[in-house]
LOFI-211990 format. One line per 10 residues: number of its first residue (from 0); their letters; for each residue x, y, z of C-alpha. Coordinates in steps of 0.2 Angstrom, whole numbers, plus 5000, padded with zeros to 4 digits. Layout:
% residues N
NUM = A = X:Y:Z; ...
% end
This chain:
% residues 751
0 = XXXXXXXXXX = 5000:5000:5000; 5005:5018:4997; 5000:5033:5008; 4992:5046:4997; 4992:5063:5003; 4978:5072:4994; 4983:5090:4994; 4982:5099:4977; 4991:5085:4967; 4986:5080:4950
10 = XXXXXXXXXX = 4974:5066:4953; 4977:5055:4938; 4992:5047:4947; 4982:5044:4963; 4969:5036:4954; 4981:5024:4945; 4989:5019:4961; 4971:5015:4968; 4967:5004:4954; 4983:4995:4956
20 = XXXXXXXXXX = 4980:4993:4975; 4962:4986:4971; 4969:4974:4959; 4981:4967:4971; 4966:4963:4983; 4957:4955:4969; 4970:4941:4968; 4963:4936:4985; 4945:4935:4978; 4938:4945:4992
30 = XXXXXXXXXX = 4932:4963:4992; 4944:4974:5001; 4936:4983:5017; 4936:5002:5017; 4939:5011:5033; 4936:5029:5037; 4945:5039:5051; 4938:5056:5056; 4950:5067:5068; 4945:5078:5082
40 = XXXXXXXXXX = 4947:5097:5080; 4932:5106:5088; 4922:5116:5076; 4935:5113:5062; 4929:5095:5062; 4913:5101:5053; 4924:5101:5038; 4923:5082:5038; 4905:5083:5031; 4913:5089:5015
50 = XXXXXXXXXX = 4922:5073:5014; 4907:5062:5018; 4896:5071:5005; 4910:5066:4992; 4909:5048:4998; 4890:5047:4996; 4890:5057:4979; 4904:5044:4973; 4893:5029:4979; 4908:5022:4989
60 = XXXXXXXXXX = 4903:5011:5003; 4912:5013:5020; 4914:4997:5030; 4921:5003:5046; 4922:5021:5055; 4933:5027:5069; 4933:5045:5076; 4939:5057:5090; 4930:5071:5097; 4920:5080:5083
70 = XXXXXXXXXX = 4925:5066:5072; 4917:5054:5084; 4900:5064:5083; 4900:5065:5064; 4907:5047:5062; 4894:5040:5073; 4880:5049:5065; 4886:5042:5048; 4888:5025:5056; 4870:5023:5062
80 = XXXXXXXXXX = 4863:5028:5046; 4862:5047:5044; 4867:5052:5026; 4879:5066:5023; 4865:5078:5017; 4855:5074:5033; 4870:5077:5044; 4874:5094:5034; 4856:5099:5037; 4857:5095:5055
90 = XXXXXXXXXX = 4873:5105:5057; 4866:5120:5049; 4851:5121:5059; 4860:5119:5075; 4860:5134:5087; 4879:5132:5093; 4879:5145:5107; 4866:5136:5115; 4873:5118:5112; 4891:5122:5117
100 = XXXXXXXXXX = 4886:5131:5133; 4880:5127:5151; 4863:5135:5147; 4847:5128:5142; 4834:5138:5132; 4825:5150:5144; 4809:5141:5138; 4814:5125:5147; 4815:5135:5164; 4801:5136:5176
110 = XXXXXXXXXX = 4792:5152:5177; 4798:5155:5195; 4816:5153:5190; 4817:5163:5174; 4820:5180:5182; 4837:5173:5191; 4842:5162:5176; 4859:5168:5167; 4859:5183:5178; 4876:5183:5187
120 = XXXXXXXXXX = 4894:5182:5180; 4900:5169:5193; 4890:5155:5202; 4900:5145:5215; 4893:5130:5224; 4893:5130:5243; 4897:5112:5249; 4906:5105:5265; 4906:5123:5273; 4917:5130:5258
130 = XXXXXXXXXX = 4915:5137:5240; 4920:5124:5227; 4926:5125:5209; 4917:5113:5196; 4929:5100:5189; 4923:5106:5172; 4915:5122:5165; 4902:5114:5154; 4890:5099:5158; 4882:5102:5141
140 = XXXXXXXXXX = 4864:5097:5145; 4857:5103:5129; 4871:5093:5120; 4866:5077:5129; 4847:5080:5124; 4852:5083:5106; 4862:5066:5105; 4848:5058:5113; 4836:5064:5100; 4848:5060:5085
150 = XXXXXXXXXX = 4853:5043:5092; 4835:5038:5096; 4833:5027:5081; 4847:5015:5088; 4842:5016:5106; 4841:4996:5106; 4859:4994:5099; 4871:4994:5113; 4885:4986:5102; 4892:4999:5090
160 = XXXXXXXXXX = 4897:4984:5078; 4878:4982:5075; 4876:4999:5067; 4874:5000:5049; 4893:5003:5048; 4903:4996:5063; 4910:5011:5073; 4923:5015:5087; 4927:5031:5096; 4941:5036:5107
170 = XXXXXXXXXX = 4941:5043:5125; 4955:5045:5138; 4955:5038:5156; 4958:5052:5168; 4966:5039:5181; 4979:5031:5169; 4980:5043:5154; 4977:5028:5143; 4967:5028:5127; 4950:5019:5129
180 = XXXXXXXXXX = 4942:5012:5113; 4923:5012:5116; 4914:5000:5105; 4899:4995:5116; 4888:5003:5129; 4878:5019:5127; 4883:5028:5111; 4878:5045:5117; 4889:5043:5133; 4903:5037:5122
190 = XXXXXXXXXX = 4904:5052:5110; 4901:5064:5124; 4916:5057:5133; 4926:5057:5117; 4924:5076:5116; 4926:5080:5134; 4941:5093:5133; 4948:5094:5151; 4943:5108:5162; 4931:5114:5148
200 = XXXXXXXXXX = 4918:5100:5148; 4915:5089:5163; 4922:5071:5163; 4910:5057:5159; 4907:5040:5167; 4907:5026:5154; 4907:5008:5158; 4915:5010:5176; 4929:5023:5170; 4929:5041:5170
210 = XXXXXXXXXX = 4934:5048:5153; 4939:5064:5145; 4943:5070:5127; 4952:5055:5117; 4961:5069:5107; 4973:5070:5122; 4981:5054:5117; 4974:5049:5100; 4966:5062:5090; 4967:5053:5074
220 = XXXXXXXXXX = 4963:5034:5077; 4968:5026:5061; 4976:5010:5069; 4959:5007:5077; 4950:5006:5060; 4964:4994:5053; 4961:4983:5068; 4943:4982:5064; 4948:4975:5048; 4950:4989:5035
230 = XXXXXXXXXX = 4961:4985:5021; 4960:5003:5013; 4960:5018:5025; 4954:5036:5021; 4960:5047:5035; 4953:5065:5036; 4963:5076:5048; 4957:5094:5052; 4969:5095:5068; 4984:5108:5067
240 = XXXXXXXXXX = 5001:5104:5074; 5004:5112:5090; 5005:5131:5091; 5022:5140:5090; 5027:5145:5108; 5026:5164:5102; 5008:5162:5097; 5003:5155:5114; 4996:5170:5123; 4982:5165:5135
250 = XXXXXXXXXX = 4978:5152:5148; 4966:5142:5137; 4979:5141:5124; 4992:5135:5136; 4979:5122:5143; 4976:5116:5125; 4995:5115:5121; 4998:5104:5137; 4983:5094:5135; 4987:5089:5117
260 = XXXXXXXXXX = 5006:5086:5118; 5004:5067:5117; 4991:5068:5103; 5003:5077:5092; 5017:5063:5093; 5003:5050:5090; 4997:5058:5075; 5014:5057:5066; 5012:5038:5069; 4995:5037:5063
270 = XXXXXXXXXX = 4996:5046:5047; 5007:5033:5038; 4994:5021:5041; 4982:5029:5030; 4980:5024:5011; 4972:5041:5006; 4976:5054:5019; 4966:5071:5017; 4973:5085:5028; 4963:5102:5028
280 = XXXXXXXXXX = 4969:5120:5028; 4959:5128:5042; 4973:5139:5051; 4961:5154:5051; 4948:5145:5061; 4950:5138:5079; 4943:5123:5090; 4929:5135:5096; 4925:5144:5079; 4906:5137:5079
290 = XXXXXXXXXX = 4900:5155:5074; 4910:5151:5058; 4901:5134:5055; 4894:5138:5038; 4911:5144:5033; 4920:5129:5039; 4906:5118:5030; 4910:5127:5014; 4929:5124:5016; 4924:5106:5018
300 = XXXXXXXXXX = 4912:5105:5004; 4924:5112:4992; 4937:5099:4998; 4925:5085:4995; 4923:5092:4976; 4942:5089:4974; 4940:5072:4982; 4926:5066:4973; 4935:5060:4957; 4946:5049:4968
310 = XXXXXXXXXX = 4932:5041:4978; 4922:5039:4962; 4936:5029:4953; 4938:5018:4969; 4920:5014:4969; 4920:5010:4950; 4936:5000:4952; 4928:4989:4966; 4912:4987:4957; 4920:4982:4941
320 = XXXXXXXXXX = 4930:4968:4950; 4918:4962:4963; 4901:4967:4957; 4890:4982:4964; 4891:4985:4982; 4875:4986:4993; 4878:5005:4995; 4864:5014:5003; 4864:5033:5006; 4851:5034:5019
330 = XXXXXXXXXX = 4852:5019:5031; 4844:5026:5047; 4831:5014:5054; 4814:5020:5057; 4809:5020:5075; 4790:5022:5080; 4786:5029:5098; 4792:5017:5112; 4781:5011:5125; 4789:5014:5143
340 = XXXXXXXXXX = 4783:5001:5156; 4795:5005:5170; 4808:5018:5176; 4822:5020:5187; 4830:5035:5194; 4849:5035:5199; 4858:5049:5207; 4845:5057:5218; 4851:5061:5235; 4845:5078:5242
350 = XXXXXXXXXX = 4829:5077:5232; 4819:5061:5229; 4815:5049:5215; 4796:5054:5217; 4800:5072:5216; 4811:5070:5200; 4797:5059:5192; 4783:5072:5196; 4793:5086:5188; 4794:5074:5173
360 = XXXXXXXXXX = 4775:5070:5174; 4780:5053:5166; 4766:5041:5164; 4769:5022:5165; 4763:5011:5150; 4763:5027:5139; 4770:5029:5121; 4785:5042:5120; 4794:5050:5105; 4812:5057:5106
370 = XXXXXXXXXX = 4806:5075:5106; 4793:5071:5120; 4806:5063:5131; 4818:5077:5128; 4804:5090:5133; 4800:5080:5149; 4819:5081:5153; 4820:5099:5150; 4805:5101:5162; 4815:5093:5176
380 = XXXXXXXXXX = 4831:5102:5172; 4820:5118:5171; 4817:5116:5190; 4836:5120:5193; 4837:5107:5205; 4848:5097:5193; 4864:5101:5182; 4862:5086:5171; 4848:5074:5167; 4852:5060:5155
390 = XXXXXXXXXX = 4842:5045:5151; 4844:5028:5142; 4831:5016:5135; 4833:4998:5140; 4824:4986:5128; 4813:4973:5136; 4808:4955:5129; 4790:4961:5124; 4796:4976:5113; 4793:4988:5127
400 = XXXXXXXXXX = 4806:4998:5136; 4813:5003:5153; 4819:5021:5155; 4834:5023:5165; 4837:5041:5171; 4854:5047:5177; 4854:5062:5188; 4867:5074:5193; 4859:5086:5206; 4865:5104:5208
410 = XXXXXXXXXX = 4872:5109:5225; 4858:5116:5235; 4867:5131:5240; 4876:5144:5228; 4885:5161:5231; 4884:5171:5215; 4891:5187:5210; 4888:5200:5196; 4893:5218:5192; 4882:5232:5186
420 = XXXXXXXXXX = 4884:5250:5180; 4871:5262:5175; 4871:5281:5176; 4855:5281:5186; 4860:5268:5199; 4879:5270:5198; 4892:5256:5201; 4886:5241:5210; 4892:5224:5215; 4878:5212:5215
430 = XXXXXXXXXX = 4878:5198:5227; 4867:5183:5229; 4864:5168:5240; 4852:5155:5235; 4848:5140:5246; 4835:5126:5241; 4826:5115:5253; 4834:5126:5267; 4819:5129:5277; 4806:5116:5269
440 = XXXXXXXXXX = 4807:5104:5256; 4803:5108:5239; 4808:5126:5241; 4820:5140:5236; 4826:5154:5247; 4837:5168:5241; 4845:5185:5247; 4851:5198:5234; 4861:5213:5239; 4867:5227:5228
450 = XXXXXXXXXX = 4882:5237:5236; 4888:5253:5228; 4881:5269:5224; 4864:5263:5228; 4860:5251:5241; 4847:5237:5238; 4842:5221:5247; 4829:5208:5243; 4824:5192:5250; 4811:5179:5244
460 = XXXXXXXXXX = 4806:5162:5249; 4797:5151:5236; 4787:5136:5241; 4782:5123:5228; 4766:5114:5231; 4757:5100:5223; 4762:5083:5214; 4768:5093:5198; 4775:5107:5208; 4764:5119:5198
470 = XXXXXXXXXX = 4757:5128:5213; 4768:5140:5223; 4767:5151:5238; 4780:5166:5237; 4785:5178:5251; 4796:5192:5248; 4803:5209:5253; 4814:5223:5247; 4823:5238:5253; 4830:5251:5241
480 = XXXXXXXXXX = 4839:5267:5243; 4842:5278:5226; 4846:5296:5222; 4832:5301:5210; 4834:5317:5199; 4820:5328:5196; 4817:5338:5181; 4809:5354:5176; 4805:5356:5157; 4817:5341:5154
490 = XXXXXXXXXX = 4832:5350:5163; 4837:5342:5180; 4834:5354:5194; 4836:5343:5210; 4838:5327:5218; 4828:5317:5230; 4834:5303:5241; 4821:5290:5240; 4820:5276:5253; 4807:5261:5248
500 = XXXXXXXXXX = 4802:5247:5258; 4790:5232:5252; 4784:5216:5259; 4772:5204:5253; 4766:5187:5248; 4757:5178:5234; 4749:5162:5228; 4752:5156:5210; 4748:5142:5198; 4760:5140:5184
510 = XXXXXXXXXX = 4755:5130:5168; 4772:5121:5165; 4785:5133:5160; 4778:5148:5151; 4763:5155:5161; 4759:5161:5179; 4744:5169:5187; 4739:5171:5204; 4734:5183:5219; 4744:5193:5231
520 = XXXXXXXXXX = 4745:5207:5243; 4760:5219:5247; 4763:5233:5259; 4774:5247:5253; 4782:5262:5261; 4791:5277:5253; 4800:5292:5260; 4807:5306:5249; 4819:5319:5255; 4827:5332:5244
530 = XXXXXXXXXX = 4845:5333:5245; 4847:5346:5231; 4833:5358:5232; 4823:5363:5216; 4810:5377:5214; 4795:5365:5220; 4796:5349:5229; 4789:5339:5243; 4796:5329:5258; 4788:5316:5267
540 = XXXXXXXXXX = 4782:5298:5267; 4767:5287:5262; 4763:5269:5264; 4749:5258:5258; 4743:5240:5253; 4739:5234:5236; 4729:5218:5234; 4732:5212:5216; 4728:5199:5202; 4743:5196:5190
550 = XXXXXXXXXX = 4747:5186:5175; 4764:5182:5168; 4769:5174:5152; 4787:5171:5146; 4791:5161:5129; 4808:5170:5126; 4822:5159:5120; 4836:5168:5130; 4837:5179:5145; 4849:5191:5136
560 = XXXXXXXXXX = 4847:5197:5118; 4831:5184:5114; 4828:5181:5096; 4810:5174:5098; 4796:5173:5109; 4785:5185:5120; 4785:5191:5137; 4769:5198:5146; 4768:5205:5163; 4750:5211:5169
570 = XXXXXXXXXX = 4743:5217:5185; 4726:5223:5191; 4724:5229:5209; 4716:5240:5223; 4727:5252:5233; 4720:5256:5250; 4725:5260:5268; 4736:5275:5263; 4744:5285:5276; 4752:5300:5270
580 = XXXXXXXXXX = 4763:5314:5278; 4769:5326:5265; 4775:5344:5266; 4777:5354:5250; 4793:5366:5248; 4797:5381:5237; 4816:5384:5236; 4819:5373:5250; 4806:5381:5262; 4788:5376:5268
590 = XXXXXXXXXX = 4776:5383:5255; 4760:5393:5261; 4753:5393:5243; 4734:5390:5245; 4733:5384:5227; 4743:5368:5231; 4732:5352:5230; 4728:5343:5245; 4735:5325:5246; 4722:5311:5245
600 = XXXXXXXXXX = 4722:5296:5254; 4707:5288:5245; 4708:5271:5238; 4711:5270:5219; 4711:5256:5206; 4728:5252:5197; 4733:5242:5181; 4749:5239:5173; 4754:5229:5157; 4770:5227:5148
610 = XXXXXXXXXX = 4772:5216:5132; 4788:5213:5124; 4791:5202:5108; 4804:5197:5098; 4804:5189:5080; 4818:5183:5070; 4819:5191:5053; 4835:5182:5047; 4850:5173:5056; 4857:5190:5061
620 = XXXXXXXXXX = 4842:5201:5062; 4828:5202:5076; 4813:5213:5076; 4809:5220:5093; 4791:5226:5099; 4786:5233:5116; 4770:5239:5123; 4769:5247:5141; 4754:5254:5148; 4749:5258:5166
630 = XXXXXXXXXX = 4735:5268:5174; 4731:5275:5192; 4712:5277:5191; 4706:5293:5200; 4723:5298:5205; 4723:5318:5203; 4729:5321:5221; 4738:5305:5226; 4758:5305:5227; 4772:5292:5227
640 = XXXXXXXXXX = 4764:5278:5216; 4766:5287:5199; 4774:5278:5183; 4791:5284:5180; 4796:5286:5162; 4814:5285:5155; 4829:5274:5153; 4833:5259:5141; 4836:5246:5155; 4822:5240:5167
650 = XXXXXXXXXX = 4828:5243:5185; 4815:5248:5197; 4797:5248:5201; 4784:5257:5190; 4797:5261:5176; 4791:5264:5159; 4806:5262:5147; 4808:5276:5134; 4820:5279:5120; 4826:5298:5121
660 = XXXXXXXXXX = 4823:5301:5140; 4833:5296:5155; 4826:5289:5171; 4813:5300:5181; 4811:5313:5167; 4792:5312:5168; 4781:5306:5182; 4763:5302:5177; 4748:5293:5183; 4742:5286:5166
670 = XXXXXXXXXX = 4754:5282:5152; 4755:5271:5136; 4771:5268:5126; 4774:5259:5110; 4791:5254:5105; 4797:5246:5089; 4815:5242:5085; 4828:5231:5074; 4843:5222:5081; 4857:5217:5070
680 = XXXXXXXXXX = 4871:5205:5075; 4887:5212:5067; 4899:5200:5074; 4898:5186:5087; 4892:5194:5103; 4892:5211:5095; 4875:5220:5091; 4868:5236:5084; 4850:5241:5089; 4839:5255:5083
690 = XXXXXXXXXX = 4823:5259:5092; 4809:5272:5090; 4794:5275:5102; 4779:5286:5106; 4771:5290:5123; 4754:5295:5127; 4750:5304:5144; 4735:5310:5154; 4723:5300:5144; 4713:5293:5159
700 = XXXXXXXXXX = 4719:5301:5174; 4728:5318:5176; 4739:5323:5190; 4737:5340:5199; 4755:5339:5204; 4765:5335:5189; 4763:5344:5172; 4766:5332:5158; 4763:5334:5138; 4750:5322:5131
710 = XXXXXXXXXX = 4762:5315:5118; 4781:5312:5116; 4792:5303:5104; 4810:5297:5104; 4823:5287:5096; 4839:5277:5101; 4854:5269:5093; 4864:5256:5104; 4880:5248:5101; 4881:5232:5113
720 = XXXXXXXXXX = 4894:5218:5116; 4889:5203:5126; 4904:5197:5136; 4910:5188:5152; 4904:5203:5162; 4887:5204:5154; 4880:5215:5141; 4890:5232:5139; 4878:5244:5130; 4882:5262:5123
730 = XXXXXXXXXX = 4868:5272:5117; 4863:5289:5110; 4846:5295:5112; 4835:5309:5105; 4818:5315:5110; 4807:5327:5099; 4801:5337:5114; 4818:5338:5123; 4828:5342:5107; 4843:5335:5115
740 = XXXXXXXXXX = 4854:5320:5111; 4859:5310:5127; 4871:5297:5131; 4866:5281:5140; 4878:5267:5146; 4873:5251:5155; 4885:5237:5159; 4879:5220:5166; 4862:5214:5172; 4853:5226:5185
750 = X = 4848:5220:5202
% end
């Protein structure tokens, strides 16, 4: 045999050598077996698809496949029966940001947990009386579920040799550093282990061993495909050599260099074992270039076009000597819904098997599809009691299945940190302690605090009730201290020191993960004190009780920069029991103006509605829509419960966002704001957003204290970059009424 490096040579010589090789095998009167080896390489491994497309187009039958990491993923999909065209379609439709992360879609998260999800920069578990670091950054829950759906058609094949093409993949034993050839067991666990880059992905338990990325020791497993029986080996390698030392500039690059020292030496041994060796030029991409997935695919497809004549001639030569092969492009078995007759839960300790099964709402002796099982697992994961939920289907003798759930519980106690800056609230460090089952089982308690130019603290206890955990009782309290600017004709003329305290409770019913409704009551206390005097102001306090009904819906796909879905928050209530103590001041002195209104303590009705929607117009473009309306009925002489207009980031109670005005520019008892916008993704994590909005005041209630225009309009243009500390947003705003361009900066997610 000759090792043919296919890289820009004249192909006629290669084809002649292939024909000679086939003729030599013909003397033994047995058709030579063709093996395919796909290397690891992270995102660069997507280029292998181009080679698979060339193989399918040529009608070349592959007899054995081995792969590592991304090569194991693509190789196993091809081995179980997916055609190259089907694999390409899957890859192009994949949300890589979600898949290669520790996040799940916000749609999977329980309604009670959505507001806290993806909010903090750092989340550290508190275990054994100390903070702990995870052994890997990513568990990849969505990755597990994606694999579970893709490999559902072969759930009953536990021996990888029983696939339509026999398959092997490589992992590394973390205890011995030895290469582990995986050939039987759960295929999903096998390929997840093969791609577990140390310290990036968590290690995987597989057949009694703890495994990480096979690329550490054997990224290009050619010897293994030959041991399976391959006579002719096609090797596709997307991995680069080790980086020159002068180009190693950060901790991750150092980690990868050290991790793959042994792999570089092993590849030099494996390459000569190939009969057709196909390297790729992908130097401008990295292992993590999943945002460039389509570009990498195109490189691979172009390479496949170059390889097609070789594969076509090889297939024709074999068919001419041995007769046509039984080549089939689509080999995936059809799998109907499975009937699950029993289940088992492993890994529960602090929770219970009953609690877990109730969150799934699984029914015995019922039929389930892959998508339904994935949806059920997301429902359990959405409680945030679990960091990983995987399942395997165990065939029974009567064509039914037992389902085995392997659960990894989240630590019950977490310490979380974030950073936030906004011109209104200033710089603040946001800390949070969250404890589950701290007071009572099936509960979550948390305390959040903002330390900085503004002081805020909030506490909440949530108690799940019912078999499916869809009823809850919530007790909460909050204390805020803000400096609130005041404006006269859109110019700042003073500053209040505002103290706000709230305590309340509510009961609610949640229909799975997108809708909650309930009843509640809260006591609120406010105190205003001028710290920079203006021409007209007031000093004093007010407290009152609000009894309310509320409705919430959240189908957004992401907490930050969503691309599709709707969020709705509505409340209708009665404000009663007011107790006011207010003094009006002019130029800092008590006013004796007889025309000043008397502050009312009469009860009044109150409504609030906020609807925001997102529609994906293209892969990079998202349409934004927002409706906000609030009305205090019969509120002409009341104070301290107005709607506060201004700002681009929602930060405090009663706030109405408005492009063109800063926070607190307008106080009003009745308001409606309509906003539309377009967000465009310029680069990975980099966006530009344009918004325009209109606002109507005084259409039901009108205040005797605040003089507001009936109509306002404004615009904003925002540049944003979403990075480790959260979104950084820099905006320019303009309002037709103020006729001023104003800047607005926000960093991180607010308290």
